[in-house]
C-alpha positions as CSV (number, residue, x, y, z in Angstrom):
1,M,-0.1,0.2,0.0
2,S,1.3,3.4,-0.8
3,S,2.6,6.0,1.8
4,P,-0.1,8.5,1.0
5,E,-3.0,5.8,1.4
6,Q,-1.6,4.8,4.8
7,S,-1.6,8.3,5.8
8,V,-5.0,8.8,5.0
9,L,-6.1,5.5,7.0
10,E,-3.8,6.5,9.9
11,K,-5.8,9.8,9.9
12,I,-9.1,8.1,9.7
13,N,-8.4,5.6,12.8
14,E,-7.0,8.5,14.6
15,S,-10.1,10.4,13.9
16,H,-12.4,7.3,15.1
17,L,-10.4,7.0,18.2
18,K,-11.0,10.7,19.1
19,R,-14.6,10.3,18.2
20,K,-14.8,7.2,20.7
21,K,-12.9,9.0,23.6
22,R,-15.2,12.0,23.2
23,S,-18.3,9.6,23.0
24,L,-16.9,7.9,26.1
25,R,-16.4,11.2,27.9
26,D,-19.7,12.8,27.0
27,R,-21.4,9.5,28.5
28,T,-19.3,9.8,31.7
29,R,-20.3,13.3,32.3
30,N,-23.8,12.6,31.5
31,V,-23.7,9.8,34.2
32,R,-22.2,11.9,36.7
33,I,-24.8,15.0,35.8
34,A,-27.6,12.2,36.3
35,M,-26.3,11.1,39.3
36,L,-26.1,14.4,40.7
37,Y,-29.5,15.1,40.0
38,L,-30.6,11.6,41.6
39,L,-28.4,12.6,44.3
40,P,-31.1,14.2,46.7
41,S,-33.5,11.5,46.1
42,L,-31.2,9.0,47.1
43,L,-30.3,10.5,50.2
44,L,-34.1,10.6,50.8
45,F,-34.8,7.2,50.3
46,S,-31.7,6.0,51.7
47,V,-32.5,7.8,55.2
48,F,-36.3,7.2,55.1
49,L,-36.8,4.0,53.3
50,F,-33.5,1.8,52.9
51,Y,-32.2,1.9,56.2
52,P,-35.2,1.8,58.2
53,M,-36.0,-1.5,56.2
54,I,-32.7,-3.3,56.9
55,K,-33.0,-1.9,60.5
56,T,-36.2,-3.5,60.9
57,I,-35.3,-6.6,59.1
58,Y,-31.9,-6.6,61.3
59,L,-33.8,-6.0,64.8
60,S,-36.4,-9.0,63.9
61,F,-33.9,-11.2,64.8
62,F,-32.9,-10.0,68.4
63,L,-34.6,-9.3,71.7
64,T,-34.0,-5.5,72.3
65,D,-33.9,-3.3,75.1
66,P,-36.8,-0.4,76.1
67,Q,-34.7,2.2,73.9
68,G,-35.0,-0.4,70.6
69,N,-31.1,-1.1,70.9
70,A,-30.2,-4.9,69.7
71,A,-29.7,-7.1,73.4
72,L,-29.6,-10.6,72.3
73,F,-29.4,-12.4,69.0
74,V,-32.4,-15.2,68.8
75,G,-32.5,-16.0,65.1
76,L,-35.9,-17.0,64.0
77,E,-37.4,-17.1,67.7
78,N,-39.5,-14.0,67.2
79,Y,-40.8,-15.3,64.2
80,L,-41.9,-18.9,65.6
81,Y,-43.2,-17.0,68.9
82,L,-45.5,-15.2,66.6
83,F,-46.5,-17.9,64.7
84,E,-47.6,-19.7,68.2
85,L,-49.2,-16.7,69.5
86,S,-53.3,-16.8,69.2
87,R,-53.3,-12.9,69.6
88,F,-51.2,-12.6,66.4
89,Q,-53.1,-15.2,64.8
90,K,-56.4,-13.2,65.5
91,S,-54.7,-10.2,64.0
92,M,-53.7,-11.6,60.7
93,V,-57.5,-13.1,60.4
94,S,-58.9,-9.7,61.4
95,T,-56.7,-8.0,58.7
96,F,-57.3,-10.3,55.7
97,L,-61.2,-9.8,56.8
98,F,-60.5,-6.3,56.8
99,V,-59.0,-6.2,53.4
100,L,-61.8,-8.4,52.0
101,Y,-64.2,-5.8,53.2
102,T,-62.7,-2.9,51.9
103,V,-61.1,-3.6,48.9
104,P,-64.0,-5.2,46.5
105,S,-66.5,-2.7,48.1
106,G,-64.3,0.2,48.0
107,V,-63.7,-0.3,43.9
108,V,-67.3,-1.1,43.4
109,L,-68.5,1.9,45.0
110,A,-65.8,4.3,43.2
111,L,-66.5,2.9,40.2
112,F,-70.4,3.4,40.7
113,L,-70.1,7.1,41.5
114,A,-67.4,7.3,38.7
115,L,-70.0,6.1,36.0
116,I,-73.0,8.7,37.3
117,A,-70.5,11.5,37.4
118,N,-69.5,10.8,33.9
119,E,-73.1,11.1,32.6
120,K,-73.7,14.6,31.1
121,L,-76.3,15.9,33.8
122,R,-77.6,19.1,35.0
123,G,-75.6,20.1,38.2
124,I,-73.4,17.1,37.7
125,G,-70.4,19.1,38.6
126,F,-71.8,19.7,42.3
127,F,-72.0,15.9,42.7
128,R,-68.3,15.3,41.5
129,T,-67.1,17.8,44.3
130,L,-69.4,16.0,46.6
131,F,-68.1,12.4,45.6
132,S,-64.4,13.5,45.6
133,S,-64.9,15.5,49.2
134,T,-63.3,13.0,51.3
135,L,-60.0,13.0,49.3
136,G,-59.3,16.4,51.1
137,M,-60.1,15.1,54.4
138,S,-57.1,14.0,56.8
139,V,-57.6,10.3,58.4
140,A,-58.1,11.9,61.8
141,A,-60.9,14.4,60.7
142,S,-62.9,11.5,59.0
143,S,-62.6,9.3,62.1
144,V,-63.8,12.2,64.2
145,I,-66.9,12.2,61.8
146,W,-67.6,8.5,61.9
147,L,-66.8,8.5,65.3
148,F,-70.2,10.6,66.3
149,L,-72.0,8.8,63.8
150,F,-71.3,5.5,65.6
151,H,-72.0,6.9,68.9
152,P,-74.5,4.4,70.5
153,T,-76.8,6.9,72.1
154,V,-76.6,10.1,70.3
155,G,-75.3,8.7,66.9
156,T,-76.8,9.0,63.6
157,L,-77.0,5.9,62.5
158,N,-78.6,4.4,65.6
159,H,-81.2,7.2,64.9
160,F,-81.8,5.9,61.6
161,L,-82.4,2.3,62.8
162,A,-85.0,3.9,65.7
163,F,-86.8,5.4,63.0
164,F,-87.8,2.1,61.3
165,N,-88.5,0.8,64.8
166,L,-85.0,-1.6,64.7
167,N,-83.2,-2.0,67.8
168,P,-79.8,-0.1,68.3
169,V,-76.5,-1.3,67.3
170,S,-73.4,-1.4,69.3
171,W,-71.1,-0.3,66.5
172,L,-67.8,-0.1,67.9
173,L,-68.3,-1.9,71.1
174,D,-69.9,-4.9,69.5
175,P,-66.7,-7.5,68.3
176,G,-69.0,-8.4,65.6
177,W,-69.8,-5.0,64.2
178,A,-66.6,-3.6,65.1
179,L,-64.3,-4.5,62.2
180,I,-67.4,-3.7,59.8
181,S,-67.5,-0.1,61.3
182,I,-63.9,0.5,60.7
183,A,-64.4,-0.9,57.2
184,I,-67.4,1.4,56.1
185,T,-65.2,4.3,57.6
186,T,-61.9,2.9,55.2
187,V,-64.3,2.6,52.3
188,W,-65.6,6.3,52.9
189,M,-62.1,7.8,53.5
190,N,-60.7,6.1,50.2
191,T,-63.4,6.5,47.9
192,G,-62.6,10.3,46.9
193,F,-59.2,9.3,45.4
194,S,-60.6,6.0,43.8
195,F,-63.3,8.0,42.5
196,L,-61.4,10.8,40.8
197,I,-58.8,8.3,39.4
198,L,-61.8,6.3,38.0
199,L,-63.5,9.3,36.6
200,G,-60.5,10.5,34.6
201,G,-59.9,7.0,33.2
202,L,-63.7,7.0,32.0
203,Q,-63.3,10.4,30.4
204,N,-60.3,9.1,28.4
205,I,-62.2,6.5,26.5
206,D,-62.8,7.3,23.1
207,R,-66.4,8.4,22.3
208,N,-66.5,6.7,19.1
209,L,-66.3,3.6,20.4
210,Y,-69.7,4.1,22.1
211,E,-71.4,5.6,18.8
212,S,-70.3,2.3,17.1
213,A,-71.7,0.3,19.9
214,R,-75.0,2.1,19.6
215,I,-75.3,1.9,15.9
216,D,-74.9,-1.8,16.3
217,G,-78.0,-1.4,19.1
218,A,-75.7,-2.4,22.1
219,G,-78.0,-1.2,24.9
220,Y,-76.3,0.3,28.4
221,F,-75.1,-2.6,29.8
222,Y,-73.6,-4.3,27.3
223,Q,-71.5,-1.0,26.6
224,L,-70.5,-1.1,30.3
225,F,-69.5,-4.8,30.1
226,K,-67.7,-4.9,26.4
227,V,-66.6,-1.3,26.2
228,T,-66.5,1.0,29.4
229,I,-64.8,-2.1,31.6
230,P,-62.1,-3.5,29.1
231,M,-61.1,0.0,28.4
232,L,-61.0,1.1,31.8
233,S,-59.2,-2.1,33.1
234,P,-55.5,-0.3,33.3
235,T,-57.1,1.9,35.9
236,L,-59.2,-0.4,37.5
237,F,-56.0,-2.6,37.9
238,F,-54.0,0.4,39.2
239,I,-57.0,1.0,41.9
240,V,-57.2,-2.5,43.1
241,T,-53.4,-2.7,43.8
242,I,-53.5,0.9,45.9
243,T,-56.8,0.3,47.5
244,F,-55.6,-3.5,48.5
245,I,-52.1,-2.1,49.7
246,N,-53.7,0.7,51.8
247,S,-55.9,-1.6,53.3
248,F,-53.2,-3.4,54.9
249,Q,-51.7,-0.2,56.1
250,S,-54.4,1.2,57.7
251,F,-54.0,2.4,61.2
252,G,-55.3,6.0,62.2
253,Q,-59.3,5.0,62.1
254,V,-58.5,1.8,64.2
255,D,-56.6,3.9,66.7
256,I,-59.2,6.6,67.2
257,L,-62.7,4.6,66.9
258,T,-61.3,1.5,68.7
259,K,-57.8,1.0,69.7
260,G,-57.5,-2.6,68.2
261,G,-60.8,-3.5,70.7
262,P,-63.2,-4.8,71.7
263,A,-61.6,-8.3,72.6
264,E,-58.9,-7.3,69.8
265,S,-61.4,-7.9,67.0
266,T,-60.1,-4.6,65.3
267,N,-56.5,-5.6,66.2
268,L,-55.0,-5.1,62.7
269,I,-51.4,-6.2,62.2
270,V,-50.3,-2.7,61.8
271,Y,-52.0,-1.5,64.7
272,S,-50.3,-4.9,66.5
273,I,-46.9,-3.6,65.5
274,Y,-47.8,-0.1,66.9
275,Q,-48.6,-2.1,70.3
276,E,-45.5,-4.0,70.5
277,A,-43.2,-1.4,69.8
278,F,-44.5,1.5,71.1
279,I,-46.3,0.1,74.0
280,N,-44.7,-3.2,75.2
281,Y,-41.4,-1.9,73.9
282,Q,-40.6,-5.2,72.3
283,F,-39.2,-4.0,69.2
284,G,-38.0,-7.1,68.0
285,I,-41.3,-8.7,67.8
286,A,-42.8,-5.6,66.4
287,S,-39.8,-6.0,63.7
288,A,-40.7,-9.7,63.0
289,Q,-44.6,-8.4,62.5
290,A,-43.3,-5.7,60.0
291,V,-41.3,-8.2,58.1
292,I,-44.1,-10.8,57.8
293,L,-46.7,-7.7,56.9
294,F,-44.3,-6.7,54.2
295,A,-43.4,-10.1,52.8
296,I,-47.5,-11.0,52.9
297,V,-48.2,-7.6,50.9
298,L,-44.9,-8.3,48.6
299,V,-46.2,-11.9,47.5
300,L,-50.0,-11.1,47.5
301,T,-48.9,-8.0,45.0
302,L,-46.8,-9.9,43.0
303,F,-49.7,-12.6,42.7
304,Q,-52.4,-9.8,41.7
305,F,-49.9,-8.6,39.0
306,K,-49.6,-12.3,37.6
307,I,-53.4,-12.7,37.6
308,G,-54.5,-9.3,37.1
309,E,-52.7,-8.1,34.1
310,R,-53.8,-10.9,32.1
311,K,-57.2,-9.2,31.8
312,V,-56.1,-5.6,31.8
313,H,-56.4,-3.9,28.1
314,Y,-54.2,-1.7,26.9
315,Q,-55.1,0.5,24.0
């Protein structure tokens, strides 16, 4: 090969190497810039999420002193103790019943209200505001409202029953009604958020689908189950998942309305964790309960994704 040709090839190779080095420098710089922007979030996640999670798992293998410091390594003894404890077993049953009460009824109620609010009716804006009003209320305020409604003597619900000559109900004092009462309160509290999300999903459905269905002679319920529900399925899946997780985390309404009673009928796992940690100062036992709760929610959520996504229709 002639010398001029070699010179040209060398220049091409040199230029190519320079571009590769420049590209590598640019990528490295972009990564550094990205990490710089992510650093505040990573710090917050590390301090308020990752560290507490690791600390909880660590403490679950120890007996602790009243200050929460690890005192004696016991391995899996905390977990074995919990699974043999009748109080914890009852707490598990109450928690699963609570989730069963709140998730289906809460999603169905929010969907029903969203379907009504999606209709073009006079004054529907007022009802949209009314249906979503619980979104702006704190757990404490909502619980106090229902504490008055459930009152055995001056409560509105018992006055309503008396109007129909029915016997009053000890809503929060009867073990058979207490968990149902907490579930009613929770459904009411969560309806506003679910309603707004579902209403947004309904308004994003292409109206041409309904026009085509009406031309084909489809009635309201056929459109509901063949057009609305399939098109709304991604939003419904999101709402079901969020409601499911939130139900396992319910605490404030239990603390204000029943404090886990009567007869521990409303002693949900989260409230049991609170009692063990901040009343009994058994931080190791409380940490073990928290790890078990995390594992349950994680497994059930993954199962829900595995099963639920098969029925989700993405546009």
